[in-house]
Legacy VTK file of the C-alpha trace (Angstrom):
# vtk DataFile Version 3.0
C-alpha trace
ASCII
DATASET POLYDATA
POINTS 130 float
-48.314 30.920 -12.845
-44.649 31.341 -13.938
-43.233 28.369 -16.416
-40.630 27.383 -13.535
-43.350 26.456 -11.273
-45.716 24.643 -13.863
-42.772 22.316 -14.448
-42.346 22.097 -10.446
-46.033 21.351 -10.406
-46.511 18.839 -13.078
-42.610 16.803 -11.608
-44.598 16.567 -8.005
-47.866 15.415 -9.284
-45.674 12.833 -11.709
-43.600 11.912 -8.847
-46.698 11.301 -6.677
-48.574 9.060 -9.070
-45.319 7.045 -9.824
-44.699 6.445 -6.413
-48.036 5.469 -5.849
-48.194 2.993 -8.607
-44.627 1.752 -7.630
-45.439 1.106 -3.912
-48.610 -0.784 -4.968
-46.699 -3.076 -7.209
-43.952 -4.072 -4.453
-43.506 -7.594 -4.302
-41.886 -9.448 -1.114
-38.430 -10.220 -0.942
-36.802 -12.736 1.021
-33.577 -12.221 2.217
-31.839 -16.140 3.281
-27.932 -16.003 3.487
-26.125 -18.990 3.998
-22.673 -20.008 4.696
-21.441 -23.226 2.091
-19.709 -26.268 3.529
-16.158 -26.241 2.658
-15.547 -29.208 0.080
-18.949 -28.144 -2.193
-18.060 -26.561 -5.101
-20.193 -23.206 -6.580
-21.438 -25.639 -9.852
-22.599 -28.129 -7.356
-24.193 -25.261 -5.154
-25.840 -23.804 -8.520
-26.951 -27.282 -9.738
-28.842 -28.121 -6.692
-30.529 -24.340 -6.622
-31.859 -25.169 -10.119
-33.025 -28.087 -8.948
-34.989 -26.381 -5.782
-35.757 -23.915 -8.615
-37.417 -26.132 -11.032
-39.059 -28.559 -8.804
-40.407 -26.738 -5.848
-40.297 -22.610 -6.003
-41.602 -22.193 -9.640
-44.202 -24.374 -8.497
-45.225 -22.269 -5.827
-48.048 -19.544 -6.076
-47.071 -16.187 -5.971
-43.595 -16.866 -6.949
-41.710 -14.419 -9.425
-38.400 -14.620 -9.487
-35.050 -15.990 -7.419
-31.090 -14.818 -7.628
-28.406 -16.450 -5.900
-25.489 -14.159 -4.755
-22.404 -14.499 -3.783
-20.120 -12.508 -1.337
-16.905 -14.568 -0.969
-15.807 -18.050 -1.187
-18.107 -19.140 1.794
-20.856 -16.786 1.896
-24.000 -16.791 -0.423
-27.718 -15.639 -0.045
-30.771 -16.464 -1.995
-33.076 -13.661 -2.750
-36.744 -14.610 -3.686
-39.147 -12.711 -4.821
-43.138 -13.182 -3.921
-46.043 -11.554 -4.960
-47.765 -11.408 -1.488
-46.141 -12.165 2.511
-48.511 -15.006 2.740
-47.365 -16.896 -0.768
-43.719 -16.791 1.054
-44.997 -17.954 4.273
-46.845 -21.181 2.358
-44.044 -21.818 0.561
-41.813 -21.539 3.772
-44.026 -24.186 5.340
-43.756 -26.734 2.564
-39.780 -26.477 2.583
-39.730 -29.337 5.117
-41.562 -31.721 3.325
-39.469 -30.717 -0.062
-36.822 -33.617 -0.866
-34.684 -31.079 -3.347
-34.654 -28.334 -0.800
-33.138 -31.114 1.880
-30.846 -31.833 -0.641
-29.409 -28.300 -1.258
-29.896 -27.484 2.698
-27.086 -30.229 2.952
-24.373 -27.833 1.162
-24.955 -25.542 3.530
-22.979 -25.045 7.127
-26.618 -24.576 8.918
-24.613 -23.716 12.146
-22.870 -20.777 10.800
-25.818 -19.781 8.477
-27.599 -18.888 11.602
-25.700 -15.690 11.922
-24.327 -14.847 7.996
-25.573 -12.208 6.152
-25.572 -9.860 8.446
-24.369 -5.854 7.939
-23.724 -4.264 5.037
-21.844 -6.411 1.862
-22.184 -6.853 -1.510
-22.341 -10.079 -3.357
-22.146 -11.032 -6.889
-24.965 -12.355 -8.907
-24.186 -16.060 -9.621
-27.410 -17.466 -10.966
-30.630 -15.403 -11.882
-33.772 -17.408 -12.621
-36.971 -15.290 -13.948
LINES 1 131
130 0 1 2 3 4 5 6 7 8 9 10 11 12 13 14 15 16 17 18 19 20 21 22 23 24 25 26 27 28 29 30 31 32 33 34 35 36 37 38 39 40 41 42 43 44 45 46 47 48 49 50 51 52 53 54 55 56 57 58 59 60 61 62 63 64 65 66 67 68 69 70 71 72 73 74 75 76 77 78 79 80 81 82 83 84 85 86 87 88 89 90 91 92 93 94 95 96 97 98 99 100 101 102 103 104 105 106 107 108 109 110 111 112 113 114 115 116 117 118 119 120 121 122 123 124 125 126 127 128 129
């Protein structure tokens, strides 16, 4: 076998193994875009988001990490990483009874949020909780 063929074969095997391992380790990513109410500042939003992270999300089984990202002065998104879809679903079922979540949601324009986040866009990371 020629050296070039051996190198190609080794690359193919390595890439296949890496791809299989990476796919097995994939987490569930929750994309939650929203529109911020106009009088709310980024500082207020980040403080309320931090309370949700500390008092609710970090206590949920399967929670990995969360990011709060900003597209412009009104459009934001929470990106939450979960170990499994079941973990994400179980946490979502508990949100209705979460008072700090309710306080966070009051900072959002729920009507406008229903259609936000569609299409391709770039967001700036405001907060990254690990």
